[in-house]
C-alpha positions as CSV (number, residue, x, y, z in Angstrom):
1,K,2.5,31.8,-8.0
2,T,3.1,35.4,-9.0
3,D,5.7,34.3,-11.6
4,F,3.1,32.0,-13.2
5,I,0.5,34.7,-13.2
6,N,2.9,37.2,-14.7
7,F,3.9,34.6,-17.3
8,I,0.3,34.3,-18.4
9,S,-0.7,38.0,-18.1
10,D,2.4,39.3,-19.8
11,Q,1.9,36.7,-22.6
12,E,5.5,35.5,-22.2
13,W,4.3,32.1,-23.3
14,K,4.1,33.3,-26.9
15,S,7.9,33.6,-27.1
16,I,8.5,29.9,-26.2
17,E,9.0,27.4,-29.0
18,P,6.5,24.5,-29.0
19,V,7.8,21.0,-28.0
20,S,8.9,18.9,-31.0
21,S,6.5,16.1,-31.9
22,W,9.2,13.6,-31.0
23,F,9.1,14.7,-27.4
24,G,5.4,15.3,-27.1
25,P,3.6,13.4,-24.4
26,S,1.7,11.3,-27.0
27,S,4.6,10.5,-29.2
28,F,5.9,7.0,-29.8
29,L,9.2,7.9,-28.0
30,M,7.5,9.1,-24.8
31,S,5.0,6.3,-24.9
32,S,7.9,3.8,-25.0
33,M,9.6,5.6,-22.1
34,S,6.4,5.4,-20.1
35,A,6.1,1.7,-20.8
36,L,9.7,1.2,-19.6
37,F,8.9,3.0,-16.3
38,Q,5.8,0.9,-15.9
39,L,7.8,-2.3,-16.5
40,S,10.3,-1.2,-13.9
41,M,7.6,-0.6,-11.3
42,W,6.1,-4.0,-12.1
43,I,9.5,-5.7,-11.6
44,R,9.9,-3.8,-8.3
45,H,6.5,-5.0,-7.2
46,C,7.4,-8.6,-8.2
47,H,10.6,-8.4,-6.3
48,G,8.8,-7.2,-3.2
49,Y,6.3,-10.0,-3.5
50,L,9.0,-12.6,-4.0
51,T,11.0,-11.4,-1.0
52,G,8.2,-10.4,1.3
53,S,5.2,-12.8,0.7
54,V,7.0,-15.8,-0.7
55,G,10.0,-15.6,1.5
56,I,12.7,-16.0,-1.2
57,P,16.0,-14.3,-0.3
58,V,17.0,-11.2,-2.1
59,W,19.8,-13.0,-4.0
60,G,17.2,-15.6,-5.1
61,S,14.9,-13.0,-6.5
62,Y,17.8,-11.5,-8.4
63,A,18.7,-14.9,-9.8
64,I,15.1,-15.4,-10.9
65,F,15.1,-12.1,-12.7
66,A,18.6,-12.8,-14.3
67,L,17.4,-16.1,-15.6
68,A,14.1,-14.6,-16.9
69,T,16.2,-11.9,-18.7
70,L,18.5,-14.6,-20.2
71,F,15.6,-16.8,-21.4
72,S,13.6,-13.8,-22.8
73,G,16.7,-12.7,-24.7
74,L,17.1,-16.3,-26.0
75,I,13.5,-16.5,-27.1
76,L,13.5,-13.1,-28.8
77,G,16.7,-14.1,-30.6
78,L,15.3,-17.3,-31.8
79,V,12.1,-15.7,-33.0
80,S,13.8,-12.6,-34.6
81,E,16.4,-14.6,-36.5
82,P,14.0,-16.3,-38.9
83,L,12.0,-13.1,-39.4
84,E,15.2,-11.2,-40.2
85,A,16.3,-13.9,-42.6
86,E,13.0,-13.8,-44.3
87,W,13.0,-10.0,-44.7
88,L,16.5,-10.0,-46.2
89,V,15.6,-12.6,-48.8
């Protein structure tokens, strides 16, 4: 507590460089990082629901997430290929 008070009263904060806009809390990079953390918490919640409430074994939940990952990659690949080909032409 005293270090923080001294930091303010001695105006040591003036000698610190500001955070780059790339790493600011409202930047696209940090917003994307936050979205990834929220996605991981959602996946954890779904895993807990599948194993706890539904009664699926842990390996079954992992298999569901693995298949969902494969299918989402397949769909994204199928959608992005025509878009990429159209942009290159």
